C-alpha positions in Angstrom: 90.5 96.1 114.9 94.0 95.5 113.6 93.3 91.8 113.1 90.1 92.7 111.1 92.1 95.1 108.9 94.8 92.5 108.4 92.3 89.8 107.4 90.5 92.2 105.1 93.8 93.2 103.4 94.8 89.5 103.0 91.4 88.5 101.6 91.6 91.4 99.1 95.0 90.2 98.0 93.8 86.6 97.7 90.8 87.8 95.5 93.1 89.8 93.3 95.4 86.8 92.8 92.4 84.6 92.1 91.2 87.1 89.5 94.7 87.2 88.0 94.7 83.4 87.7 91.4 83.6 85.8 92.9 86.3 83.5 95.9 84.1 82.8 93.6 81.2 81.9 91.7 83.4 79.5 94.7 85.0 77.8 98.3 85.5 79.1 98.3 89.1 78.0 95.3 89.7 80.3 97.3 88.0 83.1 100.1 90.5 82.6 97.6 93.3 83.1 96.5 91.6 86.3 100.1 91.6 87.6 100.6 95.2 86.7 97.3 96.0 88.5 98.5 94.2 91.7 101.7 96.2 91.6 99.6 99.4 91.2 97.4 98.2 94.2 100.4 98.0 96.5 101.8 101.4 95.3 98.3 103.0 95.7 97.8 101.6 99.2 101.3 102.8 100.2 100.7 106.4 99.1 97.0 106.6 99.8 97.6 108.0 103.3 99.1 111.1 101.8 96.9 111.3 98.7 93.3 111.0 99.9 93.3 111.3 103.7 93.5 114.7 105.3 95.5 114.9 108.6 92.3 115.7 110.5 90.7 112.4 109.2 93.1 110.5 111.5 91.7 112.4 114.4 88.0 112.5 113.4 87.5 109.1 111.8 88.0 105.7 113.4 90.9 103.6 112.2 88.4 101.3 110.4 87.0 104.2 108.4 90.5 105.3 107.5 91.4 101.8 106.4 88.2 101.5 104.3 89.1 104.8 102.6 92.6 103.6 101.8 91.4 100.2 100.6 88.8 101.8 98.4 91.4 104.0 96.8 93.8 101.1 96.3 91.2 98.7 94.9 89.8 101.2 92.5 93.4 101.8 91.3 93.8 98.1 90.9 90.7 97.7 88.8 91.4 100.7 86.6 95.0 99.8 85.9 94.1 96.1 85.3 91.4 97.0 82.8 93.5 99.6 81.0 96.6 97.5 80.7 94.7 94.3 79.7 92.7 96.1 77.1 95.8 97.8 75.6 97.8 94.6 75.5 94.8 92.7 74.1 94.3 95.3 71.4 97.9 95.5 70.4 98.9 91.9 70.3 95.7 90.0 69.3 
């Protein structure tokens, strides 16, 4: 299961970097929003164990379910931060 979690995590990072490349090709300001979103993803994943998972979830849920919950929180944070920062930078400097 650890290998599957690691592969899923790496694929998610690769997809985020690919989206960031597309954002850079569209407009460099949007690319900056993508970088800020990736940083927010790592921060959200690091604190998601304390933020959204109750201590009993570690006992009642499988490690895959806990991982999916953490990734869902981190990916939603990435998308929200990327969209907000890219739209703010696009609106202010275009």
